[in-house]
N, C-alpha and C positions, 0 to 999 in steps of 0.2 A: 884603662878609662882615659879618654882625650876630651877635656873640656875645653871648648874655644871659645866660650864668653869670659870676659871680665866683669865681675861684678863689683860694684861698690855698694855696701851697705847702707841704706839711708833709712829714712822714718818710712817712706812709702815701699820702697822697692829696693831691690839689687841694681847696680849699674856697671858700666865697663870703660877701663883707660887702657890704649896703647900708643905709645910715641912720647914724645919729650914735652917741650913747654907750649908752642902755640896751640890755640885753640883748634886750629884746623887740622891738626894732628890728632885730636882727640876722636875716639871713636866707642861709642856707648850701645849696649844692649840692656833693655830693661826687662825685668821679670818681676809679676806681680800675680796676683791669685788668677787672672786668665790664664798664666802658664802652669799652674799648678801648685804656687806658693800658698801655705796655708792661712797666711794674714799678709797683708799690706805693710804689716808694722814689725821690719825686719830690724832686730836690735843686736845681734851678735853672729860672729860666723868663725869657724876653723875648718882646717883641712886635715883627714885623717891618713895614716901612712898608706892608705890603699888608694889615696887619690880622691875619694868623696869629699864634697863640701856640706859640712853640716851649718845648716842656719838655724838659729834662735829667733823664734818670734812672739807675738802676743797670743799665737794660738799653738804652742807647743813647738816641736822641733821639726825641722824636715832636711832629709838626707837626699843629696842633688847628685845625679851623674853625670850631668850635661844636657841630658834629655827628659828624665824622669824624676818624682820626688817618692820617697817613702817617708811617712808622717809617723811621728811619737809625742806621745802626750797630749796629742791635740784633742781626744775625746775624752781627756782626764777631768773629771769632776766637774761635771756641767752646773753643778749648783754654786760652784765656788771657780768664776772664770780666770780669776786673779793668780789660780794655783798652776795655769797653763803657762803664763807670762814668764819668757825667760829672759833675764836681764844681763847675764854675761856668761861666757863660755871660755875654757882654755881646755890645752892638748898637753898631758904630761910625757915625761920621756920615755914612759913604757907604752904610749900611744892611745891610752884612754882620754876619753873626752869628759870633761867635768861640766856640769852646766847649773848656772846659780838661777832659783825663781825668784818672782816678786814676792811669795808668801806660802811656799812649800818646801824650803831646804834646798837641798842640792841632789843632783842626779850624777853617778858616776857611769859613763855608758863603755863598754867594749865592743869596738866598731866591727871587730872580727866575728864574735857570736851574737852581739847584739843584745847581751844581756845588761841589765840596769841594775844598779845599787843604789837605794835611796837613804840619805842621811837627812833628819829632820830633828826639830826640837822636840824632845819629851820631857814635860814635867815631871814625870815619874823617874826619869833616868838621869841622873846628875852627869854622865859622863854622855851627853849628846849635845848635838850643835845647840849652840845659846840663844839664836835668833833665826826665823824663817826668811826673812828678809833680806836676801843677799845683795850685795853691791859689788863685790870683788873676789875673785881665787885666783891663785898663782901657787905655784910649785917652786920650793927652794932647792938649792944645792942639793941637799942631802935625801930630797924625795918626798919630802912631807908637804902637804895642802895646807897653804893659808887660804882663811876666808875672811874676806870683811864684811858686817852685818851694818844693820841699824840698831844703836842703841846698846850692843854688845861685845863692844871692845873686838879684839883679836881671836880667832879661833883657830886652832891647827888640829890637822888630823893626821895621824901616822896610819898611811893606808896600809901597811903590813901588819898593824896590830888591831885597827880600828879603835885606838884609844884616842881622846881628845886632851887638848890643852888650852886653858884660856887665858889671856892676858889683859888686864885692865890698863887701858891706855890712857886714861885720864891723868894730865901732870900735874903734879903737886900745885895747889891754889888756882888751878884752872876749872873750867867746867866742868860738868861731869859728863861723862861719857853717853849717856843716856840722850844729850843732845845735839849729836851727830853722828853722820855715816863714814864708815871708811871706803872710799870710792875706786882706790888703786892702792896695790901691795906691790913694791919693787925692792928684791934685794940688793944691797951694795955691797962692800966689802966685809967680809967675815960674816959677824954676826949682826950687822947693821942691817934694818930695814927702814926704808922711807915709805910713808903713809901719806897718801892724798885723802883729806877729810871735807866732807861737806859740813861745813860748822865750827871747825877747830883749825883749819888751814893744814900746813906742812907740819908733819911730825916725824921726828926721829927715834925708832925704837932700837935698844940694844939689847937681844937678846938673851947675852950673857949677864947683864944686869938686870933683865926683866924690866926696864925702865923706860918710858917715854917721854919725850921733851918736846915742847912746841919750837918751830924754827919760824923766826920771824926774817923774812927774806925781802921785806920791803921796808926803805929808810921811814923813820917814824913820821915826818911830816907826811908821807904819800899812803901812809896806812889807811884802810877802809874795808869794807865788807869783802873787795875782792879777794884779799889774802886769806880769809877764812873759808871760802869755797872754792874747793879744787876738785875738777873733775879727774885729771888725767897725768902720769908720771912717764917718764922715759929716761933712759940715760945712754947719751952718745959715746962712740968710741973714745972721744978726749975725755972721759969722766965727768963731763958737765951734765947736771940733772935739768930735764926740760920740765917745766911745772904749765899745766894748761889749767886755767881758771873758768870759772863761770863770771862771764862779762868783764873780764882784765885781759884777757889775750894770752900770750907766751912770755914766761921768764925763763933764763937759765941762770942757773944757781951752782956755784961751786961750794964744796964739801968746807972749805975754810972760811965760808961766809960772804965771800965777795959775790956782788950782782954783776955779771957779764953784760947781760943785756935785757932790757925788757922789749921783747918784740911783740908789738901791740897791733896788729892787722887791721882791726876796726877803727883806729884812731884816724882823726883828723875829717877828710872829707871824701874817703875811698868808700862810696857806698858800695852795699854788697858783701862787704867784709865783716866776717863774725868775730865776736871777743870771746865767744864760748866755745872750748875747746874739749872735745870728747874721747878722742885718741889722737897719739902722738907716733909716728910710725919713721923709721930712718931704712932710707932704700939701698944703701951700701954705695950710691953714688953722691954722696956728698949733700944729699937733697933730705929735708924733712918734711912729711907729709903732715896735714893736720885735718882730723875729721871733726867738723864744725855745726854749728847750727844753721849756717847758711853757705853750704856746699865745701868743695875740697878748696885746701889752701896748698901750696908748697913753696917752701922757704929754699931758696937759693944762696947759700953763705959768699958765694964768690960776687954775687952784686948786692948783698945783703938786702935781698927784697923778696915779697912774697907773691905770688901768682894766684890770682883767686879763680875758681872754676866752678861756674853755675850749672848745675846738671839740668835743671829745670828750662835753663834757657837753651842748652845745646839739645836736649830731645825735643824741644818744643812742645810740651806737655804741660798743660796749667795743673794738671793732678799729680804732677809729680814733684813732690818736696825736695828742698835742699837739705834737710837735716840730716846729717850722717852721724849714726851711733857708732860704728866700727868700719874698721879698715885692716884688709889681710893681703899679702901677696902669697899665691900659692906655687906650688913646689916648680912649676915652668916657668914662674916669672911675671905671671898676670896678676893684675890688682883686683880685688874683691870689695 
């Protein structure tokens, strides 16, 4: 399969980039319901080992081969349309695709056989997912699947046995975990996991101790609601933790507690820049890509500068929004 479009996932549709810095080198292609996408609200994207692109939307999942779509879950439960909304997707090392829904748990998809396995909360089964509202899914180094939910802490699935473990991540003296969602899970060194939460900020979870602690990464005088609402995390090749917030831009943080930089692309008079960071991606060429609520932003450390790319302006289509949920580079090096 040879996909010649580079699609960047945004609120309204996917789009394309090929080139380096100036806008004149950017080339976009828009894919929407007119081309067969099941919904113009595209929220997550992964590529399987066969080369197919899987797109999570507000109307189920679409598999794309560069020309045609095959749909999954889009006709499911017409009485409860929220069950078809896909919030997050990831691919494990065995090649399986995991999709988290807004209100119907998790689906595991074998891209070869197209067999689906469904995991959801069952009040009659204590060994089931604790909450069906899924915010994040990741695989750890041991091959276990970690799930971040709303109001139910951390859930861990052993896919070999089908057994679940549950971890209360409410820190001592802190607010109850019912008040926040785990929006990103990132494994650090050894048994340490970094958690982005909406409502409780950055957390450090030690699996060996089965203990979570809040991490204050802002000086006391600068603390505000920004520190409590984190959408995205990633760790670069130097071991710096990048923290994407809701309304506060991007921070880089060292595990010893030192703040390296408060990257705040929306500060000052730079209109069009967003401080809400939905996804952080490193391209291997020293550039950091940010999927934001107002387009694509690329950070270049050599000049310590951000470049903002408004897809709406480049496509010259008023119906094309700049809200980007997800960002991925495929096996050929193209960006979706």
